[in-house]
N, C-alpha and C positions, 0 to 999 in steps of 0.2 A: 519241303513243306509237309505239314501234317493235316490230315482230313479234319481233325477236331478243331483246329484253328480256323479253317475255311468255313465250316458249318456255324461256329459260334459268331464269327465276324458277320456272316450273312444274316443270321438271326438278329444281331444288334442293329445292323443297317435297316432292315425291314421294319422292326418295331419302332425305332427312332423316327424314321421318315413317315410312317403311318400316323403317328400321334403328333407330328409337327407339320410337315409339308401337306400331308393328306387333310388334316383338320383345317389347315389354312385354305385349301381349295374349297372345302365344304362350307366354311363359315364366311370367307371373304370374297370368293369368286362365284360359286353357285348359290350361296346363301340358302341352303336347304331349309325348308320349313315343314315341320312335322304335321302342321295343321292344314297344309294345302292338299286337296284330294289328288291322288295319282290317277293315271289313265286306267289302271286295273279296277278302280272303283267307279270312275266317271263313265267308262265305256264297257263295263262288264258284259261279256257275252257267253261265258261258260266254255269258250272254245280257245281263243287266243288271249283275250283279256280276262285274266283270272288272278286275283291277289294271292300271293304265296307267302308262307311263313319265311322269315328272313334266312333261316338256315336251309330251307328247301330251295329257295331261289339262289342262295350262294352256291349250293351244290350243283344246281342246274347250270348256272352261269359258268362256274369254274370248269365243270366237266365238259361243257360245250366249247369253251375257248382253249382248253388244254390239249385234248386229243393226244396224238403222238408227238406233236410239235416240240414241247419243252424237253422231250427225251431224245428224239431222233436228231434234231438240229444240233444241240450241244455235243451229242455223241460223235457226230461226223466232224464237227468243227475242231475236235481234239487233234486233227491232223496238223493244225498250226501250233499245238501245244496247249496245256491247260490254262495258262495265264491269259492269253488274248481272248479266248472265249468267255472266261470268267469275268473279265473287265467289261466286255460287251454286254453280258447278261445284267450285271449290276448297274452299269451306267444306263442301259436302255430301260430297265425297270423303273429306276428312280426318276429320271428326267424326261422320259418319253412315254413308255408303255403304260404306267399307272395313270398318268395325267390324261393320256389319250382315252383310255378305257372309261375313266370316271366321267369325263366331259361328254363322251359319246352317249353314255347311259343317261346322264342328267339332262342334257339338251333335248334328248328324245322324250323324256318324261315331261318336260315343259311344253312340248309340241304334241301332246296326246299320243305318245308312242309311235310317232312317225319315224321313218328310217333316216339314217344319216345322209343318204343321198337326197331325200326329200328336203331336209333342212338345208343342204347345200344349195338346192334349187331355189329355196325361199330367200336365202341370204345373198345369193349371187345372181343367178338368172335362171330362167326356164331351160335354156340351153345347157347350163351346168348340170341341172338335175337329170336331164336326159342322158348326157354324156356319162355322168357318174353311174347312172343305172346300168348302162351297157357295160361299163368297166367292171362293175361288181358281178354282173352275170358271167362275164368271161373269167374273172378271178375265181368265182365259185366253182366253175367247171374244173379248174386246176386243183382246187381244194378236194373235190370229190375224187379225181383221178389219183392224187397223191396219197390220200388216206385209204382209198380202196386197195392200192398197192401195198401199203404198210400192213393193213389188217390181214389181207390174204396171205402175206408172207408170214405173219405171226401165227395164224391158224395152221398153215402148212408145216411150219417148223416146230410148233408147240401145240399138238392136237388137244392136250389137256386143257389149255386155255380156251380153245374153240368150244369144247363142250360146256365148260363153266360159263363162258360168255353167253351162249344161247340160253342156258338155264337161268342165268341172271336176268335176261330180258323177260322171261316168263314170270320170274319172281317180282319184277318191277310192275308188271301189269296187275298182279294180285294185290300188291301194296297200294297201287293207285285206286283200285276198287275199294279197298278197306278205308283209305283216307277220305275219299270223296263221295262214296255211295253208301257208307254205313255210318253208324254213330260211334264206332270204335274210337277210343281216345288216341290222339296223335302219337303219344309215347308207346302205347301198346302196338299200334301199327308199325312203328319203327322197329320194335323188338322182333316182331314177326318177320319184317323185311331182312333184318340182320341175320336171323336164323336161316332164312331161305338163301341168303348170299353164302353163308358158310356151307350149307348143304350143296349148293351149286358147285363150290370149289371141290368139295369131297367127291361128288359124283364125277367131276371133271377128271380127277385122278383115276377113278375106277373105270370110266367109259370114254376114253379119248376118241374123238372123231377124226379119222385120217382120210384125206382126199387131196386133190391137186390144187395148185394156185388158181387155175382158171375156174375150177368148180366153185371155189370160195368166192371168186368175183361174181359168178352167177347168183350165188346165194345172197351176196350183198346187194346185188341189183334188185332182187325181189324185196329184200328187207327194207331198204331205204325208201322205196316207193310207198310201202304201207306205213312205215314209221313217220314219214314226213307229211302224211295226209290225214292222220287221225288227230282228234283233240289232244291238247297238251297234257291234260290230266291223266290220260290213259297210260301213257308210257314216258313221255319226256320229263315231266316234273318228278314222278316217283323214282324213275331210273336214275336221274341225275342226283337226286337227294341221296339215294343209297350209294351211288358212286362216290359221293363226298366222304362217306365213312371209310370206304376203301382207300381213298386218297389220304385222309387224315392218319389212318392206321399205317399206311405205307410210308408217309412222310415222317411220322414220329418214330417208327421202328428204324427206318433208314438213318434219320438224323442221330438217334441215340447210338446206333451201331457204329457209325463213323466218328462218334465222339469217344465211345468206350473201347474201341479196339486198340487204343494207346499207340505203342511203338509200331504195331502192324499197320497203322494208318499212314505211314510215310509214303509220299508220292513216288512212284517209280517211272511214270510217264514224264517226258521232257516238258519243262515249263514253256519253252519256245523252240520251234524247229527252224522255220524259214518263212520269210515274208510271202512267198508264192508257193505254198504247198499244193500238191496234186489233189484237188478236191472237186470242184465243179466240172462235171463231165470228164473227170479224170485228168484234167489239164492243170498246168500251173496257174493258181488263182491268187492274185494279190489280196492280202487280208482286207485292206481297204482299197476299193469299195465293195469287194464281193462278199464280205461277211454276212450281210443281210440276205444273200441268196442261200445261205446255209442255216443260220440260226434265225428262225422265224418266231414262233410263239413264246419261246423261253425268255426272250428279251423284250420284244414288243410285237404287235400283230394287228394289221388292219382288219382281219377277220373278227377280232374282238368288237370292233365298232359296229359291225353288222349284227352280231349277237346281242350286244348291249342295246342297240336301237331297234332290233328286229323282234326279239322275244322277251328279253329280261325287262325292258322298260314297260312292257305290257303286263308284267306280273309283280312289279314293285308295290308293296303294300304301304310303304311310308318313305318319304324322301330321305329321312335320316338313314335308312337301311342302304342307301346307294353307296356310301363309302365302303361298307363291308363288302358289298357285292362287286362293285366295279373296281375300286382302288385295291381293296384287300384281295380280290380274286387274282389280280395281276401279280401282286407280291407273292402270293402262295405259289403261283406258277414259276416265278423266279427262284423261289427256294427249292422247288422240285428240280429245276435245271442245275442248281448248285450241287444238289446231292448226286445228280447224274455225272457231273464233271468230277466231283470228288471220288466217286466209286470207280470210275474208269481210270482216273489218275493213280489210284492205289493198285487196282487189280487188272487193268487192261493188258499189261504184258503177260500176266499169269494166264489170262484167257487165251491169248494168242499161242502161248507155249503149250497149253493143254490140248489145243486143236492142231498143233504142228503147222501154224500159219507163219510164214516168214516175215514177221514184223518185229523190229527191235528198235532201240533208242536211236541208233545210227541212221536207219532208213525210214524212220517214223513219218517224216513230212512227205516223202515220196510214195510210200506204200500203204499207210494207214487207211485212208478213206477208200482206196481201190480194193484192198483186201476185205474190209468190212462189208462192202456191197457184194463183192464176188462170193463171199461165203455166207451171205444172208444174215449178217450180224448187225443190221441197222438198229434193231432193238436188242438183239441177243448180246451185244457187247456190254450193254448196260445191265440186262437181266442177269447175266452170269456174274458180272462184277458185283452187283448188288447182293446176289446169293452168297458169294464168297464172304462179303462183309457180315451178313447175318450169321453165317457159319462160324466165323472167327469170333464175333462178339457174343453171340447167344447160343451157339451150338445148333442152330436150325439146319436140318439136312439141306445139302446143296440143291437137290432136285426140287424140294418144296419151295425154297426161296426163288429159284429161277422161274418156276411155273407161276408163283404169285406175282412176280414182277411182270411177266408176260401178260397175265390176266389184267393187271393194273393198267398197262399200256393199252391193251385191246379194248377194255371197257370204256376208256375215255376217247379212244379213236372212234369207236362206234357212235358215241354221243356226238362228236364233232361231225361225223359223216351224215347222220340223219338231220342234225340241226342245219348243216350246210345245204342239204337238199330242201328242207323247209324254207330256208331263206332264199335259196335259188328259185323256188316256186313263187315266193313273193315277188322277187325281181322280175321273173318271167311275166307274171300277171301284170305288173306295173308297166313293163315295156310294151306288152300287148295293148294295154289301155292307152298308151301314148300314140300307137300306130293306127288303131282302129276302134270302132265301137264294140265293146265286149258285153253289151247287155243282151244281145240276141244274135242269132244266126251263126256264121262261121267264126265271128269274133268271140262268142260265148264258148264255142267248142275249143278254140285255141287257148283261151284263158282258163280252161277247166283245170282244177288243181291236180287231178289224177294224170291227165295228159302231160302237164308241165313236169310233174315228178318223173314220169316215164322217160321223157325226152332227156332230161338232165342226167338221170341215172344211166341211160344207155350211152350217152356221150362220155360220161365218166369211165364206164367199163371199157369203152373203145380205146381211150387214151391210156388206161392202165394195163391193157391186155399184153403189150410187148414187154412190160416190166423193165422199162428203161429208167431206172430209178435215179441215177446220177444226172439225168436230164430233167425228169419230171419234177423232182423235189426243188431244184433251184428255180425252175420256171414258176412253180406255185409260190415259193418263198419270196421271190422278187416281186411278183404281182401283189402278193399279200403285204409286203413292207411298203410298196408304193401306195397301196390303199391306205395304210396307216398314216403316211405323210399327208395325203389329201384329206382324210378324216380329221387329222389334227389341225390342218389349215382351216377346215370348217369350224372346228372347236375354237380356234384362235379368233375367228371372225365373230362367232357368237359371244365370246368373252368380251372382246374389245368393243363391239357395236351394240350389243344388247345388255349384257350384264354390267359392263363398265366398272370394273373393280378399281379401287384406289391403289396407288403405288405402281410397282413394276410387274404385277401379276400377268398382264397381257403378254409381256415379253417372255415370261416363263413358259408360255405356250407357243408363241410364234417362233422363237429361236430354235427349239428342238424340231419343230415342223420343217423349217427351211433346211436345217442340217440333214435331216432324214431324206428330204426330197432330193437334195443334191447327191447324197450318197447312193440312193437306190436308182436314180436316173442313170448315173454313170455305170452302176453295176449291171443294169439291164441292157444298156447299149453294148457293154463289153460281152455280155452273154450272147446277144444277137450276132456280134461280129466274130467272136472266137469259138463259141460252143455250138450254136445251132447248125452251122454248115457241116459240122463233123458228125451229126446224128446219122447213124447207119440206116435206120428204117425210114424210107422216104415219106410214108404217111405220117409218122410221128414227127419227122423233121418239119414238114410243112404245117402240120396242125399246131405244134408247139411254137414254131416260129411266127405263124400268123397271129395266134392269140397274144403272144408277147409283143409283137410289133403294134397291133391294135391298141394294146394296153399302154405302150409308150406314147403313141400319138394322142390318145385320149388324156393321158397324164399331162402332156404339154398344154392341151386345150384347157384342162381344169386349172392348172397353175396360172394361166393367163387370166381366166375368169376371176380367180382369187385376187390377183393383183389389182384388177379393175375395181373389184368390190372393196378391197382394203383402202383404196384411195378415196372412196366416197365419204362425205361427211356423216357423222353419227346421226344427224337430224333426219336423214333419208331412211333410217331403219326403224322409225317409230311404228310403221305398219307391220314390220316383221317380228315385233315383240310378241312373245307367247301370251 
């Protein structure tokens, strides 16, 4: 197989499905109305409810949902070979991920920017909303831990990316001030921002910051507390908007590189290794059902529903923009994962040989994932493969390409990290409100946004401290994919009982939701029985096992509530209509 064929086929699939299936969802299911006021206008507060330019919101949304997920997951899933992972990415994008993301965003827009768990409670029962809220809180803890571990590893291994990332955050604050607090034209502020991004990268090469994995965890602890607690216009919106340009540049450059390298783009990695490659926890892992424990965001992701209904729905300026933001954002992420798979398929063996790592075609299924984690190549295997592609296609120096790819990943991972903390803070405050009166006294203290951010950040650092990545990532990924199935069930209920589209559209949502629920439930049960007992560190074993077990139990409760709600006649849902 050649990389050019894979890239072009992916582009054709995404463009075709966007303008056919996506437009069908917009016009026949959601029935988006450009004249209906969105929550950003109806409930404007200058803090969370702020209308954004569609490109700014697309940048924020994509950067928030992507993080390191569409890179790390497909990179590790290469242990099964390039073909199984590629099929899961494309299948998941088209039939599950993009549908899930778009419906989560638009159902929230119709309910004044309320969260997907609030909507589940309204459409099913109050118990459902409470159980869903707790599930999301636990899932977000694993998101924080997993992404802290990834970012700290990138910063330790590529100090140039660490410096550039920190300076990039400062640049974003400057651009936010220019966009929202001055009369400077949007285009001029954008140009200033792009100049500052380029300057950040250049200074990163000149002044790399070198320190330990644990020191970077402590830095991230302080950073996410601040980033998650300040108004969105100061950092979140402008940083994510500028991130989008890094994304587009990287995607276009990488896509063209792996088209134009010609004969050098022949895949050297195996198309298929074995059904049970050594992946999750370093143990033999059957591709089905364990694939969702490895590939999370690149194919589909429940975290996207929290972003779409937690921050993006509060910033959507016009309902018509929802297709670009929600549906298009997921397809863009899938294209990124396609480039990851193509780059490692071409250059992965060359990377291993250059580092004297004992991985070859014959032992790929047994050793690939284990060696990638052992040598800190969770991101590096892609960054180095991508750099070789740029070098062969355009003559870009290998070091430059590798640092750019590392910055690319870390910039989006930082976005996911502080967005997850902000969303976790929302969930914490909502849970606190369910348990006690938060208007005064101890309840008000517990629900304080700063305290909530500190507690969540501290727990995330604690889980990431031991750097047990082959355990932490599957736990996060499984809880994340389970969240996607529950959110998609909520979307199916909203479509069937509230929107009531003609034809078979409701089945196009329900069937993928049920397939995903069965797959991830089996995968997490396998994880609890096979992997968790073998975790060496007792504290992490009990913490990860407890969170996963609670998630599975809540998952069964939520599925039961969905079944009860699905059987109710449509007439009973009149009061639940937005």
